PAGUDO-260392 format. One record per residue (C-alpha): residue number from 1; x, y, z. Coordinates in steps of 0.5 Angstrom, whole numbers. Layout:
! PAGUDO-260392
> NUM_X_Y_Z
...
***
This chain:
! PAGUDO-260392
> 1_307_142_312
> 2_311_145_307
> 3_309_147_300
> 4_314_148_294
> 5_311_151_288
> 6_316_154_283
> 7_316_156_276
> 8_322_151_274
> 9_323_144_278
> 10_328_145_284
> 11_334_141_282
> 12_335_134_285
> 13_341_137_290
> 14_337_143_292
> 15_331_138_293
> 16_334_133_297
> 17_337_139_302
> 18_331_142_303
> 19_327_136_305
> 20_333_134_310
> 21_333_141_313
> 22_326_141_315
> 23_325_134_317
> 24_321_131_320
> 25_316_137_317
> 26_313_134_310
> 27_315_137_304
> 28_310_137_298
> 29_313_139_291
> 30_308_142_286
> 31_310_146_279
> 32_305_151_276
> 33_301_151_282
> 34_295_155_279
> 35_293_150_274
> 36_295_144_277
> 37_290_139_280
> 38_292_138_287
> 39_292_132_291
> 40_296_136_296
> 41_292_137_303
> 42_293_144_302
> 43_289_145_308
> 44_295_143_312
> 45_300_147_309
> 46_304_152_314
> 47_310_154_310
> 48_309_156_302
> 49_316_157_298
> 50_314_160_292
> 51_316_165_286
> 52_310_170_288
> 53_306_170_282
> 54_301_164_284
> 55_300_168_291
> 56_292_169_290
> 57_286_170_294
> 58_283_164_292
> 59_290_160_293
> 60_290_163_300
> 61_283_161_302
> 62_285_154_300
> 63_291_154_306
> 64_287_156_312
> 65_293_154_316
> 66_298_158_312
> 67_303_162_317
> 68_309_164_313
> 69_310_165_305
> 70_317_165_303
> 71_318_168_296
> 72_324_166_292
> 73_326_173_289
> 74_327_180_292
> 75_321_183_289
> 76_314_182_292
> 77_310_187_288
> 78_305_182_285
> 79_303_179_292
> 80_297_181_295
> 81_300_184_301
> 82_293_187_304
> 83_290_179_304
> 84_297_177_308
> 85_296_183_313
> 86_288_181_314
> 87_290_173_315
> 88_297_175_319
> 89_301_171_314
> 90_309_172_315
> 91_312_174_308
> 92_320_174_307
> 93_324_174_301
> 94_331_173_299
> 95_334_179_299
> 96_342_179_298
> 97_343_173_293
> 98_343_178_287
> 99_349_182_288
> 100_354_177_285
> 101_350_175_279
> 102_347_182_278
> 103_353_186_278
> 104_357_181_273
> 105_351_182_268
> 106_351_190_269
> 107_359_190_268
> 108_358_186_262
> 109_352_190_259
> 110_356_197_260
> 111_362_193_257
> 112_357_191_251
> 113_356_198_250
> 114_363_201_251
> 115_366_196_246
> 116_361_196_241
> 117_360_189_241
> 118_353_189_237
> 119_357_192_231
> 120_362_187_231
> 121_357_181_232
> 122_354_184_226
> 123_360_185_222
> 124_362_178_223
> 125_355_176_220
> 126_357_180_214
> 127_365_178_214
> 128_366_185_215
> 129_373_187_217
> 130_372_194_219
> 131_377_198_224
> 132_374_205_223
> 133_373_209_229
> 134_375_207_236
> 135_372_204_242
> 136_370_207_248
> 137_373_206_255
> 138_369_206_262
> 139_375_208_266
> 140_373_215_268
> 141_366_215_266
> 142_360_216_271
> 143_355_211_273
> 144_349_213_277
> 145_346_207_281
> 146_338_209_283
> 147_337_204_288
> 148_344_204_293
> 149_342_198_297
> 150_345_191_297
> 151_345_190_290
> 152_347_197_288
> 153_353_197_293
> 154_355_190_290
> 155_355_193_283
> 156_358_200_285
> 157_364_196_288
> 158_365_193_281
> 159_365_199_278
> 160_370_202_282
> 161_374_197_280
> 162_374_199_273
> 163_376_206_275
> 164_369_209_274
> 165_366_215_278
> 166_360_212_282
> 167_354_216_284
> 168_348_213_288
> 169_341_215_289
> 170_336_213_294
> 171_331_216_299
> 172_336_220_304
> 173_342_221_300
> 174_346_220_306
> 175_354_218_304
> 176_355_211_303
> 177_361_207_301
> 178_363_205_296
> 179_359_211_292
> 180_363_217_291
> 181_357_221_292
> 182_350_220_294
> 183_344_224_292
> 184_336_223_294
> 185_331_222_289
> 186_329_229_289
> 187_335_231_286
> 188_335_226_280
> 189_335_231_275
> 190_342_233_277
> 191_345_226_277
> 192_342_225_270
> 193_345_231_267
> 194_352_228_269
> 195_352_221_268
> 196_354_217_262
> 197_351_211_265
> 198_344_211_269
> 199_343_204_272
> 200_336_203_275
> 201_335_198_281
> 202_329_201_284
> 203_323_197_287
> 204_316_198_284
> 205_312_202_289
> 206_307_208_287
> 207_313_213_288
> 208_317_210_283
> 209_312_209_277
> 210_315_211_271
> 211_320_215_274
> 212_324_215_268
> 213_320_218_262
> 214_320_224_257
> 215_323_229_262
> 216_328_225_265
> 217_330_222_258
> 218_331_229_255
> 219_336_231_261
> 220_341_225_260
> 221_347_226_255
> 222_346_224_248
> 223_352_220_249
> 224_349_216_255
> 225_346_209_256
> 226_340_207_261
> 227_340_200_264
> 228_334_197_268
> 229_335_192_272
> 230_330_194_277
> 231_322_193_275
> 232_319_194_268
> 233_314_200_271
> 234_320_204_272
> 235_321_207_265
> 236_315_209_260
> 237_317_205_255
> 238_314_209_249
> 239_318_215_251
> 240_324_211_251
> 241_323_208_244
> 242_322_215_242
> 243_329_217_245
> 244_332_212_242
> 245_329_213_235
> 246_331_220_236
> 247_338_219_238
> 248_337_223_245
> 249_340_218_248
> 250_345_213_245
> 251_343_206_248
> 252_339_202_253
> 253_339_195_256
> 254_332_192_259
> 255_332_186_263
> 256_325_187_266
> 257_318_189_263
> 258_312_191_265
> 259_309_185_262
> 260_313_179_262
> 261_314_175_257
> 262_315_181_253
> 263_309_180_247
> 264_312_178_240
> 265_309_185_238
> 266_312_189_243
> 267_315_195_239
> 268_321_194_244
> 269_323_189_239
> 270_324_193_233
> 271_327_199_237
> 272_334_201_235
> 273_340_201_240
> 274_336_197_245
> 275_339_191_248
> 276_333_186_251
> 277_335_180_256
> 278_329_176_258
> 279_329_178_266
> 280_336_174_266
> 281_340_178_270
> 282_340_174_277
> 283_339_167_274
> 284_345_163_274
> 285_346_156_276
> 286_347_158_283
> 287_340_162_284
> 288_337_156_288
> 289_343_154_292
> 290_343_162_295
> 291_336_162_295
> 292_336_156_300
> 293_341_159_304
> 294_337_165_306
> 295_331_161_307
> 296_335_157_312
> 297_336_163_316
> 298_329_165_316
> 299_327_158_317
> 300_331_157_324
> 301_328_164_326
> 302_321_162_325
> 303_322_156_328
> 304_325_159_335
> 305_319_164_335
> 306_324_170_332
> 307_323_175_327
> 308_326_172_320
> 309_332_176_318
> 310_329_177_311
> 311_322_179_313
> 312_318_184_309
> 313_314_190_312
> 314_307_189_309
> 315_305_196_310
> 316_311_199_306
> 317_312_193_301
> 318_319_192_302
***
């Protein structure tokens, strides 16, 4: 039996596809799993499709037959990996579906800053015709992408199309197409000093916690912009606020936060030159369609007793 517990209702088209694809396996749909009164025979569930936030020790205790959890996102930092290891439960994600929407989001954010769209939106409200100054171009600008995986590569390709110089940063620093240059994380200071845009896509692991803090921000150009599409824990928020208020960097855009939803009283809301989007970089109408395509590949391998292509290494956390 298969349980689907996603934060948003699965569209009817995708629901019908999933039900037909796993037939004759029985499929149960349960929204808001943690707060629901269950009439589902949880003790018979073998496969669980979830976004990840409802995977708890208590939930796992109710599913003694569970063999595999399919998470409908890439990040699994909230999943109790040790519990899965103890119980021998397989964990997979949907790595690879975010390249198109996140690269579009990244480019739109870069152009938002370069073309002064915030200023023009403000001027429209004031009925103000202001042609003072000049807008910028991103042609020839340098962008460093921290996290040169599947999504980072997709974004790099789009940036190359705009004539940008693209630097990649990962663990090894080994050359990789289409990046013009590659650096290892240990050399991040060199990268930060030369970048016009710094884009974060790193996973949330102990080594990346607050990897952008006061020191790193102080190395960036005053004309530089910071964009975080990775995980909220990558940035020390107070240090970012201080940098934006003092003008030590020109602007920033955050799509991810350590606490979501972002609290109404968070000082980030009032921080100047900061664009906030509510974790929407990959959220388009085609999200579930692409996610189910990845699930299908994992499911076929699982049924044949093979290792699914999008398996998570529970020891490494990714």
